[in-house]
Biotite code that builds the C-alpha atoms (Angstrom):
import biotite.structure as struc

atoms = struc.array([
    struc.Atom([0.000, 0.000, 0.000], chain_id="A", res_id=1, res_name="MET", atom_name="CA", element="C"),
    struc.Atom([2.764, 2.408, 0.972], chain_id="A", res_id=2, res_name="ARG", atom_name="CA", element="C"),
    struc.Atom([4.632, 1.589, -2.254], chain_id="A", res_id=3, res_name="SER", atom_name="CA", element="C"),
    struc.Atom([1.534, 2.447, -4.325], chain_id="A", res_id=4, res_name="THR", atom_name="CA", element="C"),
    struc.Atom([1.182, 5.842, -2.580], chain_id="A", res_id=5, res_name="SER", atom_name="CA", element="C"),
    struc.Atom([4.856, 6.627, -3.195], chain_id="A", res_id=6, res_name="LEU", atom_name="CA", element="C"),
    struc.Atom([4.524, 5.640, -6.856], chain_id="A", res_id=7, res_name="THR", atom_name="CA", element="C"),
    struc.Atom([1.419, 7.849, -7.253], chain_id="A", res_id=8, res_name="ARG", atom_name="CA", element="C"),
    struc.Atom([3.189, 10.784, -5.588], chain_id="A", res_id=9, res_name="ALA", atom_name="CA", element="C"),
    struc.Atom([6.221, 10.387, -7.840], chain_id="A", res_id=10, res_name="THR", atom_name="CA", element="C"),
    struc.Atom([4.066, 10.174, -10.965], chain_id="A", res_id=11, res_name="LEU", atom_name="CA", element="C"),
    struc.Atom([2.042, 13.212, -9.867], chain_id="A", res_id=12, res_name="SER", atom_name="CA", element="C"),
    struc.Atom([5.193, 15.249, -9.273], chain_id="A", res_id=13, res_name="ALA", atom_name="CA", element="C"),
    struc.Atom([6.606, 14.207, -12.650], chain_id="A", res_id=14, res_name="SER", atom_name="CA", element="C"),
    struc.Atom([3.361, 15.145, -14.393], chain_id="A", res_id=15, res_name="TYR", atom_name="CA", element="C"),
    struc.Atom([3.272, 18.515, -12.613], chain_id="A", res_id=16, res_name="LEU", atom_name="CA", element="C"),
    struc.Atom([6.868, 19.284, -13.644], chain_id="A", res_id=17, res_name="MET", atom_name="CA", element="C"),
    struc.Atom([6.040, 18.341, -17.233], chain_id="A", res_id=18, res_name="LEU", atom_name="CA", element="C"),
    struc.Atom([2.939, 20.565, -17.253], chain_id="A", res_id=19, res_name="MET", atom_name="CA", element="C"),
    struc.Atom([4.791, 23.525, -15.703], chain_id="A", res_id=20, res_name="LEU", atom_name="CA", element="C"),
    struc.Atom([7.403, 23.359, -18.397], chain_id="A", res_id=21, res_name="GLY", atom_name="CA", element="C"),
    struc.Atom([10.533, 22.676, -16.395], chain_id="A", res_id=22, res_name="THR", atom_name="CA", element="C"),
    struc.Atom([13.450, 23.615, -18.610], chain_id="A", res_id=23, res_name="PRO", atom_name="CA", element="C"),
    struc.Atom([15.447, 20.799, -20.124], chain_id="A", res_id=24, res_name="ALA", atom_name="CA", element="C"),
    struc.Atom([19.067, 20.586, -19.019], chain_id="A", res_id=25, res_name="LEU", atom_name="CA", element="C"),
    struc.Atom([20.203, 20.936, -22.646], chain_id="A", res_id=26, res_name="ALA", atom_name="CA", element="C"),
    struc.Atom([18.779, 22.895, -25.567], chain_id="A", res_id=27, res_name="ALA", atom_name="CA", element="C"),
    struc.Atom([19.869, 23.648, -29.108], chain_id="A", res_id=28, res_name="GLU", atom_name="CA", element="C"),
    struc.Atom([19.636, 26.980, -30.904], chain_id="A", res_id=29, res_name="PHE", atom_name="CA", element="C"),
    struc.Atom([20.713, 28.196, -34.309], chain_id="A", res_id=30, res_name="GLY", atom_name="CA", element="C"),
    struc.Atom([20.786, 31.100, -36.739], chain_id="A", res_id=31, res_name="ALA", atom_name="CA", element="C"),
    struc.Atom([21.018, 31.469, -40.503], chain_id="A", res_id=32, res_name="LYS", atom_name="CA", element="C"),
    struc.Atom([22.894, 34.600, -41.588], chain_id="A", res_id=33, res_name="PHE", atom_name="CA", element="C"),
    struc.Atom([22.306, 36.831, -44.600], chain_id="A", res_id=34, res_name="SER", atom_name="CA", element="C"),
    struc.Atom([22.632, 40.497, -45.491], chain_id="A", res_id=35, res_name="GLY", atom_name="CA", element="C"),
    struc.Atom([18.857, 40.733, -45.832], chain_id="A", res_id=36, res_name="PHE", atom_name="CA", element="C"),
    struc.Atom([18.572, 40.505, -42.027], chain_id="A", res_id=37, res_name="GLN", atom_name="CA", element="C"),
    struc.Atom([21.226, 43.174, -41.402], chain_id="A", res_id=38, res_name="GLU", atom_name="CA", element="C"),
    struc.Atom([20.175, 46.653, -40.297], chain_id="A", res_id=39, res_name="ILE", atom_name="CA", element="C"),
    struc.Atom([23.413, 48.594, -39.800], chain_id="A", res_id=40, res_name="GLY", atom_name="CA", element="C"),
    struc.Atom([24.910, 50.466, -36.883], chain_id="A", res_id=41, res_name="ALA", atom_name="CA", element="C"),
    struc.Atom([23.158, 50.950, -33.539], chain_id="A", res_id=42, res_name="LEU", atom_name="CA", element="C"),
    struc.Atom([21.313, 54.253, -33.866], chain_id="A", res_id=43, res_name="GLY", atom_name="CA", element="C"),
    struc.Atom([22.091, 54.588, -37.594], chain_id="A", res_id=44, res_name="ALA", atom_name="CA", element="C"),
    struc.Atom([20.003, 51.818, -39.155], chain_id="A", res_id=45, res_name="GLU", atom_name="CA", element="C"),
    struc.Atom([20.651, 51.486, -42.891], chain_id="A", res_id=46, res_name="THR", atom_name="CA", element="C"),
    struc.Atom([18.270, 48.660, -43.759], chain_id="A", res_id=47, res_name="GLY", atom_name="CA", element="C"),
    struc.Atom([19.144, 45.384, -45.420], chain_id="A", res_id=48, res_name="ALA", atom_name="CA", element="C"),
    struc.Atom([22.547, 44.927, -47.028], chain_id="A", res_id=49, res_name="ILE", atom_name="CA", element="C"),
    struc.Atom([22.948, 43.169, -50.352], chain_id="A", res_id=50, res_name="PHE", atom_name="CA", element="C"),
    struc.Atom([25.669, 40.609, -49.711], chain_id="A", res_id=51, res_name="SER", atom_name="CA", element="C"),
    struc.Atom([26.529, 37.209, -51.147], chain_id="A", res_id=52, res_name="ARG", atom_name="CA", element="C"),
    struc.Atom([27.708, 36.293, -47.650], chain_id="A", res_id=53, res_name="GLY", atom_name="CA", element="C"),
    struc.Atom([26.021, 33.425, -45.848], chain_id="A", res_id=54, res_name="ARG", atom_name="CA", element="C"),
    struc.Atom([26.557, 31.737, -42.537], chain_id="A", res_id=55, res_name="GLY", atom_name="CA", element="C"),
    struc.Atom([25.160, 29.487, -39.828], chain_id="A", res_id=56, res_name="THR", atom_name="CA", element="C"),
    struc.Atom([25.496, 29.441, -36.065], chain_id="A", res_id=57, res_name="LEU", atom_name="CA", element="C"),
    struc.Atom([24.769, 26.325, -34.017], chain_id="A", res_id=58, res_name="ASP", atom_name="CA", element="C"),
    struc.Atom([24.551, 26.600, -30.229], chain_id="A", res_id=59, res_name="LEU", atom_name="CA", element="C"),
    struc.Atom([24.177, 23.893, -27.604], chain_id="A", res_id=60, res_name="ARG", atom_name="CA", element="C"),
    struc.Atom([23.174, 25.100, -24.159], chain_id="A", res_id=61, res_name="LEU", atom_name="CA", element="C"),
    struc.Atom([24.098, 22.999, -21.116], chain_id="A", res_id=62, res_name="ASP", atom_name="CA", element="C"),
    struc.Atom([22.212, 24.513, -18.175], chain_id="A", res_id=63, res_name="ARG", atom_name="CA", element="C"),
    struc.Atom([23.845, 22.293, -15.571], chain_id="A", res_id=64, res_name="LYS", atom_name="CA", element="C"),
    struc.Atom([27.380, 23.224, -16.670], chain_id="A", res_id=65, res_name="ALA", atom_name="CA", element="C"),
    struc.Atom([26.365, 26.841, -17.411], chain_id="A", res_id=66, res_name="GLN", atom_name="CA", element="C"),
    struc.Atom([27.959, 26.647, -20.837], chain_id="A", res_id=67, res_name="SER", atom_name="CA", element="C"),
    struc.Atom([27.142, 27.084, -24.504], chain_id="A", res_id=68, res_name="VAL", atom_name="CA", element="C"),
    struc.Atom([29.248, 25.389, -27.142], chain_id="A", res_id=69, res_name="THR", atom_name="CA", element="C"),
    struc.Atom([29.040, 26.964, -30.576], chain_id="A", res_id=70, res_name="TYR", atom_name="CA", element="C"),
    struc.Atom([29.998, 26.426, -34.188], chain_id="A", res_id=71, res_name="ARG", atom_name="CA", element="C"),
    struc.Atom([29.983, 29.444, -36.514], chain_id="A", res_id=72, res_name="LEU", atom_name="CA", element="C"),
    struc.Atom([30.487, 28.830, -40.242], chain_id="A", res_id=73, res_name="THR", atom_name="CA", element="C"),
    struc.Atom([30.457, 31.542, -42.913], chain_id="A", res_id=74, res_name="TYR", atom_name="CA", element="C"),
    struc.Atom([31.736, 32.483, -46.359], chain_id="A", res_id=75, res_name="GLY", atom_name="CA", element="C"),
    struc.Atom([31.374, 34.622, -49.509], chain_id="A", res_id=76, res_name="ASP", atom_name="CA", element="C"),
    struc.Atom([31.670, 37.907, -47.605], chain_id="A", res_id=77, res_name="LEU", atom_name="CA", element="C"),
    struc.Atom([32.700, 41.054, -49.463], chain_id="A", res_id=78, res_name="GLY", atom_name="CA", element="C"),
    struc.Atom([35.780, 41.875, -47.366], chain_id="A", res_id=79, res_name="THR", atom_name="CA", element="C"),
    struc.Atom([37.728, 40.238, -44.504], chain_id="A", res_id=80, res_name="PRO", atom_name="CA", element="C"),
    struc.Atom([35.879, 39.444, -41.281], chain_id="A", res_id=81, res_name="VAL", atom_name="CA", element="C"),
    struc.Atom([36.872, 41.553, -38.290], chain_id="A", res_id=82, res_name="THR", atom_name="CA", element="C"),
    struc.Atom([34.670, 40.069, -35.562], chain_id="A", res_id=83, res_name="GLN", atom_name="CA", element="C"),
    struc.Atom([31.480, 38.138, -34.789], chain_id="A", res_id=84, res_name="ALA", atom_name="CA", element="C"),
    struc.Atom([29.164, 38.388, -31.780], chain_id="A", res_id=85, res_name="HIS", atom_name="CA", element="C"),
    struc.Atom([25.817, 37.497, -30.332], chain_id="A", res_id=86, res_name="ILE", atom_name="CA", element="C"),
    struc.Atom([23.857, 40.707, -29.697], chain_id="A", res_id=87, res_name="HIS", atom_name="CA", element="C"),
    struc.Atom([20.776, 41.463, -27.559], chain_id="A", res_id=88, res_name="PHE", atom_name="CA", element="C"),
    struc.Atom([18.011, 42.640, -29.882], chain_id="A", res_id=89, res_name="GLY", atom_name="CA", element="C"),
    struc.Atom([14.771, 41.656, -31.563], chain_id="A", res_id=90, res_name="ARG", atom_name="CA", element="C"),
    struc.Atom([14.358, 41.035, -35.295], chain_id="A", res_id=91, res_name="VAL", atom_name="CA", element="C"),
    struc.Atom([15.343, 44.159, -37.293], chain_id="A", res_id=92, res_name="HIS", atom_name="CA", element="C"),
    struc.Atom([16.444, 46.018, -34.140], chain_id="A", res_id=93, res_name="VAL", atom_name="CA", element="C"),
    struc.Atom([20.075, 46.771, -33.262], chain_id="A", res_id=94, res_name="ALA", atom_name="CA", element="C"),
    struc.Atom([21.321, 45.778, -29.824], chain_id="A", res_id=95, res_name="GLY", atom_name="CA", element="C"),
    struc.Atom([24.493, 45.619, -27.800], chain_id="A", res_id=96, res_name="GLY", atom_name="CA", element="C"),
    struc.Atom([27.001, 42.757, -27.761], chain_id="A", res_id=97, res_name="VAL", atom_name="CA", element="C"),
    struc.Atom([26.282, 39.952, -25.265], chain_id="A", res_id=98, res_name="ILE", atom_name="CA", element="C"),
    struc.Atom([29.182, 37.602, -26.126], chain_id="A", res_id=99, res_name="VAL", atom_name="CA", element="C"),
    struc.Atom([32.065, 37.432, -28.610], chain_id="A", res_id=100, res_name="PHE", atom_name="CA", element="C"),
    struc.Atom([32.247, 34.468, -30.978], chain_id="A", res_id=101, res_name="LEU", atom_name="CA", element="C"),
    struc.Atom([35.554, 35.529, -32.575], chain_id="A", res_id=102, res_name="CYS", atom_name="CA", element="C"),
    struc.Atom([37.634, 38.640, -33.216], chain_id="A", res_id=103, res_name="SER", atom_name="CA", element="C"),
    struc.Atom([40.630, 39.742, -35.262], chain_id="A", res_id=104, res_name="ASN", atom_name="CA", element="C"),
    struc.Atom([40.750, 43.131, -33.518], chain_id="A", res_id=105, res_name="LEU", atom_name="CA", element="C"),
    struc.Atom([42.102, 42.004, -30.136], chain_id="A", res_id=106, res_name="GLY", atom_name="CA", element="C"),
    struc.Atom([39.025, 43.439, -28.404], chain_id="A", res_id=107, res_name="ASN", atom_name="CA", element="C"),
    struc.Atom([37.380, 40.251, -27.144], chain_id="A", res_id=108, res_name="GLY", atom_name="CA", element="C"),
    struc.Atom([37.698, 38.747, -23.678], chain_id="A", res_id=109, res_name="PRO", atom_name="CA", element="C"),
    struc.Atom([40.689, 36.510, -22.989], chain_id="A", res_id=110, res_name="ALA", atom_name="CA", element="C"),
    struc.Atom([40.404, 33.277, -24.951], chain_id="A", res_id=111, res_name="GLY", atom_name="CA", element="C"),
    struc.Atom([38.316, 34.745, -27.810], chain_id="A", res_id=112, res_name="THR", atom_name="CA", element="C"),
    struc.Atom([39.322, 32.807, -30.950], chain_id="A", res_id=113, res_name="PRO", atom_name="CA", element="C"),
    struc.Atom([40.418, 34.520, -34.157], chain_id="A", res_id=114, res_name="ALA", atom_name="CA", element="C"),
    struc.Atom([37.890, 34.777, -36.993], chain_id="A", res_id=115, res_name="CYS", atom_name="CA", element="C"),
    struc.Atom([38.788, 33.090, -40.284], chain_id="A", res_id=116, res_name="PRO", atom_name="CA", element="C"),
    struc.Atom([39.233, 36.305, -42.302], chain_id="A", res_id=117, res_name="ALA", atom_name="CA", element="C"),
    struc.Atom([37.945, 35.026, -45.642], chain_id="A", res_id=118, res_name="SER", atom_name="CA", element="C"),
    struc.Atom([35.468, 32.439, -44.380], chain_id="A", res_id=119, res_name="GLY", atom_name="CA", element="C"),
    struc.Atom([35.513, 29.159, -42.546], chain_id="A", res_id=120, res_name="GLY", atom_name="CA", element="C"),
    struc.Atom([34.466, 27.737, -39.208], chain_id="A", res_id=121, res_name="THR", atom_name="CA", element="C"),
    struc.Atom([35.178, 28.803, -35.652], chain_id="A", res_id=122, res_name="VAL", atom_name="CA", element="C"),
    struc.Atom([34.135, 26.891, -32.520], chain_id="A", res_id=123, res_name="THR", atom_name="CA", element="C"),
    struc.Atom([34.221, 27.634, -28.835], chain_id="A", res_id=124, res_name="GLY", atom_name="CA", element="C"),
    struc.Atom([32.574, 27.477, -25.447], chain_id="A", res_id=125, res_name="THR", atom_name="CA", element="C"),
    struc.Atom([30.911, 30.343, -23.601], chain_id="A", res_id=126, res_name="LEU", atom_name="CA", element="C"),
    struc.Atom([30.248, 30.615, -19.881], chain_id="A", res_id=127, res_name="GLY", atom_name="CA", element="C"),
    struc.Atom([29.191, 33.271, -17.360], chain_id="A", res_id=128, res_name="PRO", atom_name="CA", element="C"),
    struc.Atom([32.589, 35.016, -17.656], chain_id="A", res_id=129, res_name="ALA", atom_name="CA", element="C"),
    struc.Atom([31.925, 35.461, -21.398], chain_id="A", res_id=130, res_name="SER", atom_name="CA", element="C"),
    struc.Atom([28.789, 37.565, -20.840], chain_id="A", res_id=131, res_name="VAL", atom_name="CA", element="C"),
    struc.Atom([29.391, 41.273, -21.411], chain_id="A", res_id=132, res_name="LEU", atom_name="CA", element="C"),
    struc.Atom([27.319, 44.030, -19.874], chain_id="A", res_id=133, res_name="GLY", atom_name="CA", element="C"),
    struc.Atom([25.123, 46.385, -21.892], chain_id="A", res_id=134, res_name="ILE", atom_name="CA", element="C"),
    struc.Atom([24.312, 49.303, -19.584], chain_id="A", res_id=135, res_name="ALA", atom_name="CA", element="C"),
    struc.Atom([21.873, 50.963, -22.014], chain_id="A", res_id=136, res_name="ALA", atom_name="CA", element="C"),
    struc.Atom([19.834, 47.739, -22.160], chain_id="A", res_id=137, res_name="GLN", atom_name="CA", element="C"),
    struc.Atom([20.155, 46.928, -18.426], chain_id="A", res_id=138, res_name="ARG", atom_name="CA", element="C"),
    struc.Atom([21.969, 43.690, -19.302], chain_id="A", res_id=139, res_name="PHE", atom_name="CA", element="C"),
    struc.Atom([24.315, 42.837, -16.380], chain_id="A", res_id=140, res_name="PRO", atom_name="CA", element="C"),
    struc.Atom([27.934, 41.723, -16.830], chain_id="A", res_id=141, res_name="VAL", atom_name="CA", element="C"),
    struc.Atom([28.374, 37.986, -16.217], chain_id="A", res_id=142, res_name="GLY", atom_name="CA", element="C"),
    struc.Atom([24.633, 37.340, -15.850], chain_id="A", res_id=143, res_name="ASN", atom_name="CA", element="C"),
    struc.Atom([24.259, 33.829, -17.253], chain_id="A", res_id=144, res_name="TRP", atom_name="CA", element="C"),
    struc.Atom([20.505, 33.726, -16.668], chain_id="A", res_id=145, res_name="ASP", atom_name="CA", element="C"),
    struc.Atom([20.047, 36.913, -18.729], chain_id="A", res_id=146, res_name="ALA", atom_name="CA", element="C"),
    struc.Atom([22.032, 35.365, -21.612], chain_id="A", res_id=147, res_name="PHE", atom_name="CA", element="C"),
    struc.Atom([19.923, 32.188, -21.497], chain_id="A", res_id=148, res_name="VAL", atom_name="CA", element="C"),
    struc.Atom([16.725, 34.282, -21.339], chain_id="A", res_id=149, res_name="ALA", atom_name="CA", element="C"),
    struc.Atom([17.830, 36.214, -24.448], chain_id="A", res_id=150, res_name="ALA", atom_name="CA", element="C"),
    struc.Atom([18.380, 32.935, -26.321], chain_id="A", res_id=151, res_name="LEU", atom_name="CA", element="C"),
    struc.Atom([15.056, 31.478, -25.219], chain_id="A", res_id=152, res_name="GLU", atom_name="CA", element="C"),
    struc.Atom([13.024, 34.622, -25.981], chain_id="A", res_id=153, res_name="SER", atom_name="CA", element="C"),
    struc.Atom([14.285, 35.135, -29.558], chain_id="A", res_id=154, res_name="ASP", atom_name="CA", element="C"),
    struc.Atom([15.988, 38.400, -28.537], chain_id="A", res_id=155, res_name="THR", atom_name="CA", element="C"),
    struc.Atom([19.510, 37.339, -29.480], chain_id="A", res_id=156, res_name="ALA", atom_name="CA", element="C"),
    struc.Atom([21.075, 37.587, -32.919], chain_id="A", res_id=157, res_name="TYR", atom_name="CA", element="C"),
    struc.Atom([24.421, 36.749, -34.427], chain_id="A", res_id=158, res_name="GLY", atom_name="CA", element="C"),
    struc.Atom([26.273, 39.379, -36.430], chain_id="A", res_id=159, res_name="ASN", atom_name="CA", element="C"),
    struc.Atom([29.392, 39.069, -38.578], chain_id="A", res_id=160, res_name="ILE", atom_name="CA", element="C"),
    struc.Atom([31.316, 42.309, -39.091], chain_id="A", res_id=161, res_name="HIS", atom_name="CA", element="C"),
    struc.Atom([33.712, 42.990, -41.992], chain_id="A", res_id=162, res_name="THR", atom_name="CA", element="C"),
    struc.Atom([36.259, 45.690, -42.833], chain_id="A", res_id=163, res_name="THR", atom_name="CA", element="C"),
    struc.Atom([33.941, 47.467, -45.314], chain_id="A", res_id=164, res_name="ASP", atom_name="CA", element="C"),
    struc.Atom([30.836, 46.993, -43.155], chain_id="A", res_id=165, res_name="LEU", atom_name="CA", element="C"),
    struc.Atom([32.026, 47.434, -39.552], chain_id="A", res_id=166, res_name="PRO", atom_name="CA", element="C"),
    struc.Atom([28.451, 47.529, -38.203], chain_id="A", res_id=167, res_name="ALA", atom_name="CA", element="C"),
    struc.Atom([27.834, 44.113, -39.758], chain_id="A", res_id=168, res_name="GLY", atom_name="CA", element="C"),
    struc.Atom([27.562, 42.494, -43.176], chain_id="A", res_id=169, res_name="GLU", atom_name="CA", element="C"),
    struc.Atom([25.381, 39.490, -42.341], chain_id="A", res_id=170, res_name="ILE", atom_name="CA", element="C"),
    struc.Atom([23.088, 38.760, -39.436], chain_id="A", res_id=171, res_name="ARG", atom_name="CA", element="C"),
    struc.Atom([20.874, 35.936, -38.188], chain_id="A", res_id=172, res_name="GLY", atom_name="CA", element="C"),
    struc.Atom([18.262, 35.833, -35.421], chain_id="A", res_id=173, res_name="GLN", atom_name="CA", element="C"),
    struc.Atom([18.940, 33.033, -32.927], chain_id="A", res_id=174, res_name="VAL", atom_name="CA", element="C"),
    struc.Atom([16.054, 30.592, -32.632], chain_id="A", res_id=175, res_name="ARG", atom_name="CA", element="C"),
    struc.Atom([15.430, 27.350, -30.776], chain_id="A", res_id=176, res_name="ARG", atom_name="CA", element="C"),
    struc.Atom([16.737, 24.431, -32.853], chain_id="A", res_id=177, res_name="GLY", atom_name="CA", element="C"),
    struc.Atom([13.362, 23.222, -34.062], chain_id="A", res_id=178, res_name="ASP", atom_name="CA", element="C"),
    struc.Atom([12.236, 26.803, -34.929], chain_id="A", res_id=179, res_name="ASP", atom_name="CA", element="C"),
    struc.Atom([15.324, 27.734, -36.938], chain_id="A", res_id=180, res_name="ASN", atom_name="CA", element="C"),
])
């Protein structure tokens, strides 16, 4: 009898957690980059950019380890790549930089990989120490939960910057893996 009550309680708790939408320990996100999604510099929006450049970003979130592993692949850009980031902003809205994916300018946090200048693939792992602050958007430095919330709410986008288009040549909104 006691075993049956314990089993019912366990099943009820599991059902409740499922219904409340407890977050999975791992999640996948991605973005597809093009110039058509680009808008230009923060505060000086220029509209879409006609570019042959294309790219993809694949992210795997591990909540337990507080890490995101990523793979950024791109090519056919007009000029050499200077840097790539994930920004905090909705579709067609400019936002500040949350994390660096790569940089050739020496301006990223320690451990930021170099960007393949003419195209290629860069991989890495991000953690709480990777999260930059954006004072104007009230985005706190090192706030892992804010970064995860940006990913989950479709308010993060990847941007690849080039020498001729320093505000960005191609951009892609980050979406949950099955929505991308």
